[in-house]
A tleap script that builds the chain and sets N, CA, C and O, in Angstrom:
source leaprc.protein.ff14SB
mol = sequence {
  NMET LYS GLN ASP ILE LEU ASN TYR PRO VAL
  ILE LEU THR GLU TYR THR ASP ASP GLY HIE
  TYR TYR VAL VAL THR SER PRO ASN ILE PRO
  GLY MET VAL THR ASP GLY LYS ASN LEU THR
  GLU ALA LEU THR HIE ALA GLU ASP ALA MET
  ALA THR MET LEU ASP GLY ILE ASP TYR PRO
  ALA VAL GLN ASP PRO LYS LEU TRP LYS LEU
  LYS ASP ASN GLN LEU VAL THR TRP VAL THR
  VAL SER MET THR LYS TRP LEU THR GLN HIE
  ASP CGLN
}
set mol.1.N position { -198.321 -121.950 60.652 }
set mol.1.CA position { -198.752 -121.195 61.603 }
set mol.1.C position { -197.681 -121.232 62.688 }
set mol.1.O position { -197.349 -122.292 63.219 }
set mol.2.N position { -197.179 -120.122 62.986 }
set mol.2.CA position { -196.352 -119.807 64.028 }
set mol.2.C position { -197.038 -120.194 65.537 }
set mol.2.O position { -198.070 -119.638 65.911 }
set mol.3.N position { -196.493 -120.987 66.171 }
set mol.3.CA position { -197.108 -121.200 67.343 }
set mol.3.C position { -196.314 -120.582 68.659 }
set mol.3.O position { -195.103 -120.797 68.607 }
set mol.4.N position { -196.686 -119.981 69.628 }
set mol.4.CA position { -196.508 -119.192 70.674 }
set mol.4.C position { -196.279 -120.234 71.840 }
set mol.4.O position { -197.214 -120.476 72.604 }
set mol.5.N position { -195.285 -120.738 71.965 }
set mol.5.CA position { -195.246 -121.809 73.284 }
set mol.5.C position { -194.451 -121.200 74.368 }
set mol.5.O position { -193.497 -120.476 74.083 }
set mol.6.N position { -194.742 -121.418 75.456 }
set mol.6.CA position { -194.057 -120.722 76.338 }
set mol.6.C position { -193.732 -121.795 77.597 }
set mol.6.O position { -194.444 -122.768 77.847 }
set mol.7.N position { -192.635 -121.461 78.268 }
set mol.7.CA position { -192.015 -122.656 79.342 }
set mol.7.C position { -191.359 -121.826 80.329 }
set mol.7.O position { -190.301 -121.235 80.110 }
set mol.8.N position { -192.044 -121.788 81.495 }
set mol.8.CA position { -191.531 -121.132 82.799 }
set mol.8.C position { -191.536 -122.120 84.013 }
set mol.8.O position { -192.464 -122.903 84.213 }
set mol.9.N position { -190.308 -122.010 84.894 }
set mol.9.CA position { -190.531 -122.634 85.829 }
set mol.9.C position { -191.562 -122.095 87.273 }
set mol.9.O position { -191.723 -120.917 87.592 }
set mol.10.N position { -192.067 -123.105 87.873 }
set mol.10.CA position { -192.996 -122.542 88.601 }
set mol.10.C position { -192.582 -123.171 90.466 }
set mol.10.O position { -191.787 -124.087 90.676 }
set mol.11.N position { -193.177 -122.574 91.346 }
set mol.11.CA position { -192.676 -123.145 92.474 }
set mol.11.C position { -193.965 -124.141 92.783 }
set mol.11.O position { -195.044 -123.611 92.519 }
set mol.12.N position { -194.027 -125.283 93.218 }
set mol.12.CA position { -195.374 -126.023 93.827 }
set mol.12.C position { -194.880 -125.976 95.242 }
set mol.12.O position { -193.764 -126.311 95.640 }
set mol.13.N position { -196.195 -125.363 96.152 }
set mol.13.CA position { -195.802 -125.585 97.612 }
set mol.13.C position { -196.930 -126.664 98.002 }
set mol.13.O position { -198.047 -126.648 97.483 }
set mol.14.N position { -196.577 -127.491 98.852 }
set mol.14.CA position { -197.402 -128.470 99.213 }
set mol.14.C position { -197.831 -128.216 100.920 }
set mol.14.O position { -197.093 -128.090 101.897 }
set mol.15.N position { -198.808 -128.206 100.848 }
set mol.15.CA position { -199.801 -127.875 102.126 }
set mol.15.C position { -200.690 -129.317 102.874 }
set mol.15.O position { -201.295 -130.132 102.177 }
set mol.16.N position { -200.614 -129.389 104.210 }
set mol.16.CA position { -201.421 -130.069 104.748 }
set mol.16.C position { -202.162 -129.503 106.031 }
set mol.16.O position { -202.531 -130.142 107.016 }
set mol.17.N position { -202.311 -127.899 105.732 }
set mol.17.CA position { -202.904 -127.416 107.207 }
set mol.17.C position { -204.378 -127.761 107.096 }
set mol.17.O position { -205.004 -128.050 108.116 }
set mol.18.N position { -204.874 -127.746 106.080 }
set mol.18.CA position { -206.408 -127.736 106.109 }
set mol.18.C position { -206.779 -128.890 104.862 }
set mol.18.O position { -207.531 -128.595 103.932 }
set mol.19.N position { -206.218 -130.061 104.981 }
set mol.19.CA position { -206.259 -130.839 103.840 }
set mol.19.C position { -204.851 -131.116 103.353 }
set mol.19.O position { -203.769 -130.978 103.923 }
set mol.20.N position { -205.206 -131.602 101.985 }
set mol.20.CA position { -203.888 -131.927 101.449 }
set mol.20.C position { -203.983 -131.275 100.236 }
set mol.20.O position { -204.845 -131.775 99.515 }
set mol.21.N position { -203.162 -129.951 99.564 }
set mol.21.CA position { -203.220 -129.449 98.420 }
set mol.21.C position { -201.973 -129.000 98.132 }
set mol.21.O position { -201.008 -129.082 98.891 }
set mol.22.N position { -201.983 -128.338 96.614 }
set mol.22.CA position { -200.508 -127.680 96.251 }
set mol.22.C position { -201.072 -126.051 95.789 }
set mol.22.O position { -202.166 -125.891 95.246 }
set mol.23.N position { -200.332 -125.154 96.038 }
set mol.23.CA position { -200.478 -123.866 95.709 }
set mol.23.C position { -198.920 -123.530 94.503 }
set mol.23.O position { -197.725 -123.712 94.736 }
set mol.24.N position { -199.472 -123.102 93.489 }
set mol.24.CA position { -198.303 -122.733 92.420 }
set mol.24.C position { -198.197 -121.470 92.308 }
set mol.24.O position { -199.156 -120.735 92.073 }
set mol.25.N position { -196.818 -121.023 92.490 }
set mol.25.CA position { -196.599 -119.519 92.086 }
set mol.25.C position { -195.541 -119.428 91.054 }
set mol.25.O position { -195.078 -120.493 90.646 }
set mol.26.N position { -195.106 -118.354 90.587 }
set mol.26.CA position { -193.963 -118.386 89.676 }
set mol.26.C position { -193.328 -116.726 90.135 }
set mol.26.O position { -193.983 -115.698 89.965 }
set mol.27.N position { -192.181 -116.763 90.628 }
set mol.27.CA position { -191.498 -115.515 90.719 }
set mol.27.C position { -191.296 -114.637 89.128 }
set mol.27.O position { -191.025 -113.444 88.993 }
set mol.28.N position { -191.493 -115.514 88.202 }
set mol.28.CA position { -191.418 -114.821 86.587 }
set mol.28.C position { -192.879 -114.219 86.269 }
set mol.28.O position { -193.004 -113.372 85.384 }
set mol.29.N position { -193.906 -114.648 86.964 }
set mol.29.CA position { -194.950 -113.951 86.862 }
set mol.29.C position { -195.578 -113.336 88.218 }
set mol.29.O position { -196.404 -113.952 88.892 }
set mol.30.N position { -195.182 -112.290 88.479 }
set mol.30.CA position { -195.831 -111.847 89.522 }
set mol.30.C position { -197.430 -111.542 89.904 }
set mol.30.O position { -198.207 -110.835 89.263 }
set mol.31.N position { -197.666 -112.207 91.010 }
set mol.31.CA position { -199.395 -112.143 91.168 }
set mol.31.C position { -200.130 -113.541 90.668 }
set mol.31.O position { -201.265 -113.894 90.990 }
set mol.32.N position { -199.264 -114.212 89.855 }
set mol.32.CA position { -199.780 -115.587 89.413 }
set mol.32.C position { -199.853 -116.690 90.654 }
set mol.32.O position { -198.840 -117.098 91.222 }
set mol.33.N position { -201.086 -117.076 90.961 }
set mol.33.CA position { -201.369 -117.857 92.383 }
set mol.33.C position { -202.520 -118.568 92.097 }
set mol.33.O position { -203.644 -118.084 91.967 }
set mol.34.N position { -202.080 -120.201 91.964 }
set mol.34.CA position { -203.364 -121.062 91.520 }
set mol.34.C position { -203.246 -122.475 92.582 }
set mol.34.O position { -202.191 -122.532 93.214 }
set mol.35.N position { -204.121 -123.458 92.785 }
set mol.35.CA position { -204.033 -124.363 93.424 }
set mol.35.C position { -204.595 -125.570 92.990 }
set mol.35.O position { -205.585 -125.365 92.288 }
set mol.36.N position { -204.340 -126.693 93.141 }
set mol.36.CA position { -205.093 -127.983 93.387 }
set mol.36.C position { -205.039 -128.769 94.150 }
set mol.36.O position { -204.175 -128.631 95.016 }
set mol.37.N position { -205.771 -129.755 94.190 }
set mol.37.CA position { -206.076 -131.099 95.073 }
set mol.37.C position { -204.803 -131.681 94.867 }
set mol.37.O position { -204.210 -131.929 95.918 }
set mol.38.N position { -204.173 -131.988 93.762 }
set mol.38.CA position { -203.015 -132.831 93.555 }
set mol.38.C position { -202.089 -131.861 92.735 }
set mol.38.O position { -202.127 -130.656 92.487 }
set mol.39.N position { -201.103 -133.064 92.366 }
set mol.39.CA position { -200.136 -131.940 91.349 }
set mol.39.C position { -200.624 -131.949 90.052 }
set mol.39.O position { -200.142 -130.999 89.436 }
set mol.40.N position { -201.452 -132.684 89.304 }
set mol.40.CA position { -201.875 -132.818 88.153 }
set mol.40.C position { -202.908 -131.747 88.148 }
set mol.40.O position { -202.733 -130.732 87.473 }
set mol.41.N position { -203.904 -131.912 88.819 }
set mol.41.CA position { -204.622 -130.560 89.058 }
set mol.41.C position { -203.860 -129.143 89.058 }
set mol.41.O position { -204.182 -128.377 88.150 }
set mol.42.N position { -203.026 -128.771 89.842 }
set mol.42.CA position { -202.320 -127.597 90.266 }
set mol.42.C position { -201.551 -127.327 89.104 }
set mol.42.O position { -201.358 -126.173 88.720 }
set mol.43.N position { -201.101 -128.326 88.523 }
set mol.43.CA position { -200.127 -128.281 87.025 }
set mol.43.C position { -201.351 -127.338 85.888 }
set mol.43.O position { -201.280 -126.175 85.491 }
set mol.44.N position { -202.215 -128.206 85.670 }
set mol.44.CA position { -203.171 -127.825 84.747 }
set mol.44.C position { -203.714 -126.405 85.150 }
set mol.44.O position { -203.741 -125.591 84.227 }
set mol.45.N position { -204.109 -126.019 86.261 }
set mol.45.CA position { -204.657 -124.828 86.785 }
set mol.45.C position { -203.470 -123.871 86.483 }
set mol.45.O position { -203.663 -122.686 86.207 }
set mol.46.N position { -202.450 -124.335 86.534 }
set mol.46.CA position { -201.079 -123.151 86.341 }
set mol.46.C position { -201.019 -122.688 85.044 }
set mol.46.O position { -200.714 -121.521 84.797 }
set mol.47.N position { -201.314 -123.591 84.100 }
set mol.47.CA position { -201.295 -123.710 82.834 }
set mol.47.C position { -202.435 -122.424 82.239 }
set mol.47.O position { -202.061 -121.619 81.386 }
set mol.48.N position { -203.723 -122.392 82.782 }
set mol.48.CA position { -204.211 -121.401 82.659 }
set mol.48.C position { -204.472 -120.072 83.345 }
set mol.48.O position { -205.140 -119.125 82.931 }
set mol.49.N position { -203.773 -120.214 84.531 }
set mol.49.CA position { -203.208 -118.982 85.168 }
set mol.49.C position { -202.252 -118.438 84.509 }
set mol.49.O position { -202.434 -117.265 84.183 }
set mol.50.N position { -200.959 -119.099 84.113 }
set mol.50.CA position { -199.983 -118.498 83.342 }
set mol.50.C position { -200.434 -117.512 82.062 }
set mol.50.O position { -200.041 -116.359 81.888 }
set mol.51.N position { -201.362 -118.266 81.211 }
set mol.51.CA position { -202.101 -117.819 79.936 }
set mol.51.C position { -202.831 -116.571 80.107 }
set mol.51.O position { -202.739 -115.625 79.324 }
set mol.52.N position { -203.668 -116.596 81.308 }
set mol.52.CA position { -204.388 -115.438 81.711 }
set mol.52.C position { -203.499 -114.433 82.092 }
set mol.52.O position { -203.696 -113.323 81.597 }
set mol.53.N position { -202.573 -114.573 82.856 }
set mol.53.CA position { -201.458 -113.482 83.418 }
set mol.53.C position { -200.954 -112.801 82.294 }
set mol.53.O position { -200.928 -111.581 82.131 }
set mol.54.N position { -200.492 -113.823 81.408 }
set mol.54.CA position { -199.363 -113.244 80.063 }
set mol.54.C position { -200.246 -112.821 78.781 }
set mol.54.O position { -199.625 -112.338 77.834 }
set mol.55.N position { -201.328 -112.932 78.698 }
set mol.55.CA position { -202.257 -112.654 77.481 }
set mol.55.C position { -202.220 -110.874 77.425 }
set mol.55.O position { -202.667 -110.179 78.337 }
set mol.56.N position { -201.708 -110.429 76.393 }
set mol.56.CA position { -201.526 -109.320 76.076 }
set mol.56.C position { -200.673 -108.098 76.529 }
set mol.56.O position { -200.825 -106.877 76.506 }
set mol.57.N position { -199.632 -109.028 76.984 }
set mol.57.CA position { -198.327 -108.575 77.494 }
set mol.57.C position { -197.129 -109.021 76.863 }
set mol.57.O position { -197.111 -110.031 76.159 }
set mol.58.N position { -195.952 -108.186 77.123 }
set mol.58.CA position { -194.595 -108.862 76.592 }
set mol.58.C position { -194.415 -109.951 77.505 }
set mol.58.O position { -194.740 -109.949 78.692 }
set mol.59.N position { -193.893 -110.848 76.887 }
set mol.59.CA position { -193.554 -111.842 77.888 }
set mol.59.C position { -192.305 -111.702 79.017 }
set mol.59.O position { -191.490 -110.834 78.706 }
set mol.60.N position { -192.107 -112.206 79.906 }
set mol.60.CA position { -191.065 -111.703 81.026 }
set mol.60.C position { -190.011 -112.479 80.626 }
set mol.60.O position { -190.266 -113.414 79.868 }
set mol.61.N position { -188.641 -112.251 81.047 }
set mol.61.CA position { -187.949 -113.339 80.885 }
set mol.61.C position { -187.801 -114.571 81.599 }
set mol.61.O position { -188.427 -114.555 82.658 }
set mol.62.N position { -187.212 -115.577 81.383 }
set mol.62.CA position { -187.366 -116.810 82.118 }
set mol.62.C position { -186.078 -116.499 83.301 }
set mol.62.O position { -184.918 -116.277 82.955 }
set mol.63.N position { -186.436 -116.527 84.411 }
set mol.63.CA position { -185.339 -116.825 85.638 }
set mol.63.C position { -184.919 -118.164 85.833 }
set mol.63.O position { -185.691 -119.108 85.664 }
set mol.64.N position { -183.569 -118.318 86.229 }
set mol.64.CA position { -182.907 -119.112 86.624 }
set mol.64.C position { -183.601 -119.973 87.784 }
set mol.64.O position { -183.742 -119.195 88.727 }
set mol.65.N position { -183.970 -120.918 88.041 }
set mol.65.CA position { -184.826 -121.364 89.203 }
set mol.65.C position { -183.763 -121.690 90.260 }
set mol.65.O position { -183.952 -121.560 91.469 }
set mol.66.N position { -182.770 -122.070 89.767 }
set mol.66.CA position { -181.518 -122.911 90.301 }
set mol.66.C position { -181.016 -121.571 91.442 }
set mol.66.O position { -180.320 -121.871 92.412 }
set mol.67.N position { -181.456 -120.066 91.201 }
set mol.67.CA position { -181.239 -119.162 91.951 }
set mol.67.C position { -182.259 -118.737 93.314 }
set mol.67.O position { -182.063 -117.896 94.191 }
set mol.68.N position { -183.295 -119.582 93.124 }
set mol.68.CA position { -184.229 -119.473 94.224 }
set mol.68.C position { -184.519 -119.860 95.393 }
set mol.68.O position { -184.874 -121.011 95.140 }
set mol.69.N position { -184.611 -119.763 96.310 }
set mol.69.CA position { -184.681 -120.095 97.549 }
set mol.69.C position { -185.968 -120.822 98.166 }
set mol.69.O position { -186.959 -120.122 98.374 }
set mol.70.N position { -186.003 -121.977 98.423 }
set mol.70.CA position { -186.932 -122.713 98.455 }
set mol.70.C position { -187.206 -123.365 99.840 }
set mol.70.O position { -186.271 -124.053 100.251 }
set mol.71.N position { -188.297 -123.287 100.638 }
set mol.71.CA position { -188.668 -124.348 101.502 }
set mol.71.C position { -188.526 -125.587 101.330 }
set mol.71.O position { -188.383 -126.196 100.270 }
set mol.72.N position { -188.579 -126.106 102.750 }
set mol.72.CA position { -188.727 -127.924 102.869 }
set mol.72.C position { -190.098 -128.169 102.016 }
set mol.72.O position { -190.003 -129.039 101.151 }
set mol.73.N position { -191.063 -127.670 102.113 }
set mol.73.CA position { -192.414 -128.225 101.580 }
set mol.73.C position { -192.548 -127.486 100.121 }
set mol.73.O position { -193.645 -127.181 99.652 }
set mol.74.N position { -191.176 -127.212 99.394 }
set mol.74.CA position { -191.749 -126.827 98.066 }
set mol.74.C position { -190.572 -127.278 96.981 }
set mol.74.O position { -189.396 -127.473 97.286 }
set mol.75.N position { -191.050 -127.383 95.861 }
set mol.75.CA position { -189.967 -127.902 94.596 }
set mol.75.C position { -190.619 -127.146 93.452 }
set mol.75.O position { -191.745 -126.649 93.449 }
set mol.76.N position { -189.544 -127.146 92.296 }
set mol.76.CA position { -189.840 -126.323 91.244 }
set mol.76.C position { -189.954 -127.829 89.744 }
set mol.76.O position { -189.513 -128.974 89.647 }
set mol.77.N position { -190.749 -126.956 88.908 }
set mol.77.CA position { -191.222 -127.747 87.964 }
set mol.77.C position { -191.453 -126.909 86.863 }
set mol.77.O position { -191.444 -125.723 87.191 }
set mol.78.N position { -191.646 -127.100 85.733 }
set mol.78.CA position { -191.603 -126.525 84.699 }
set mol.78.C position { -193.123 -126.331 84.060 }
set mol.78.O position { -193.724 -127.405 84.043 }
set mol.79.N position { -193.621 -125.609 83.716 }
set mol.79.CA position { -195.186 -125.304 83.081 }
set mol.79.C position { -194.951 -125.042 81.560 }
set mol.79.O position { -194.062 -124.260 81.223 }
set mol.80.N position { -195.714 -125.668 80.648 }
set mol.80.CA position { -195.502 -125.308 79.097 }
set mol.80.C position { -196.950 -124.905 78.803 }
set mol.80.O position { -197.853 -125.720 78.991 }
set mol.81.N position { -197.193 -123.688 78.352 }
set mol.81.CA position { -198.422 -123.429 77.656 }
set mol.81.C position { -198.204 -122.991 76.339 }
set mol.81.O position { -197.231 -122.258 76.160 }
set mol.82.N position { -198.953 -123.308 75.323 }
set mol.82.CA position { -199.546 -122.787 74.038 }
set mol.82.C position { -200.387 -121.747 73.976 }
set mol.82.O position { -201.610 -121.888 73.965 }
set mol.83.N position { -199.695 -120.448 73.923 }
set mol.83.CA position { -200.532 -119.422 73.804 }
set mol.83.C position { -201.586 -119.311 72.483 }
set mol.83.O position { -202.785 -119.032 72.478 }
set mol.84.N position { -200.876 -119.566 71.612 }
set mol.84.CA position { -201.758 -120.005 70.582 }
set mol.84.C position { -202.876 -120.712 70.458 }
set mol.84.O position { -203.851 -120.395 69.776 }
set mol.85.N position { -202.709 -121.950 71.303 }
set mol.85.CA position { -203.843 -122.882 71.414 }
set mol.85.C position { -204.961 -122.029 72.557 }
set mol.85.O position { -206.154 -121.819 72.341 }
set mol.86.N position { -204.107 -121.593 73.914 }
set mol.86.CA position { -205.244 -120.823 74.463 }
set mol.86.C position { -205.858 -119.702 74.236 }
set mol.86.O position { -206.846 -119.338 74.874 }
set mol.87.N position { -205.262 -118.981 73.196 }
set mol.87.CA position { -206.018 -117.546 72.835 }
set mol.87.C position { -207.064 -118.147 71.903 }
set mol.87.O position { -208.084 -117.468 72.022 }
set mol.88.N position { -207.238 -119.112 71.044 }
set mol.88.CA position { -207.805 -119.669 70.188 }
set mol.88.C position { -209.083 -120.024 70.963 }
set mol.88.O position { -210.165 -119.505 70.689 }
set mol.89.N position { -208.889 -121.071 72.098 }
set mol.89.CA position { -209.848 -121.704 72.987 }
set mol.89.C position { -210.688 -120.147 73.614 }
set mol.89.O position { -211.912 -120.090 73.728 }
set mol.90.N position { -210.023 -119.313 73.865 }
set mol.90.CA position { -210.909 -118.210 74.879 }
set mol.90.C position { -211.512 -117.017 74.079 }
set mol.90.O position { -212.191 -116.096 74.534 }
set mol.91.N position { -211.108 -117.236 72.742 }
set mol.91.CA position { -211.591 -116.102 71.436 }
set mol.91.C position { -213.038 -116.421 71.428 }
set mol.91.O position { -213.799 -115.455 71.386 }
set mol.92.N position { -213.450 -117.381 71.456 }
set mol.92.CA position { -214.781 -118.003 71.093 }
set mol.92.C position { -215.700 -117.528 71.821 }
set mol.92.O position { -216.861 -117.911 71.677 }
savepdb mol mol.pdb
quit
């Protein structure tokens, strides 16, 4: 069985304004925004947000994150999601 596995860079923005949390966005996937209390939770939520946004559309080309201008409270990491697994779990 062919696996549809996607890997996109995301921007993690750390906030301490109203507690401590992380917001995840990706210029590759306009409109994708999620968050988490810590890095693990934020990245787990990013997998689901990414799959939700990409379900049923042509996957966008991966941008080079080296070209992104980041703020001091931001860093880039990559999120991998198996669309095959996600679709199987959400078709039930």
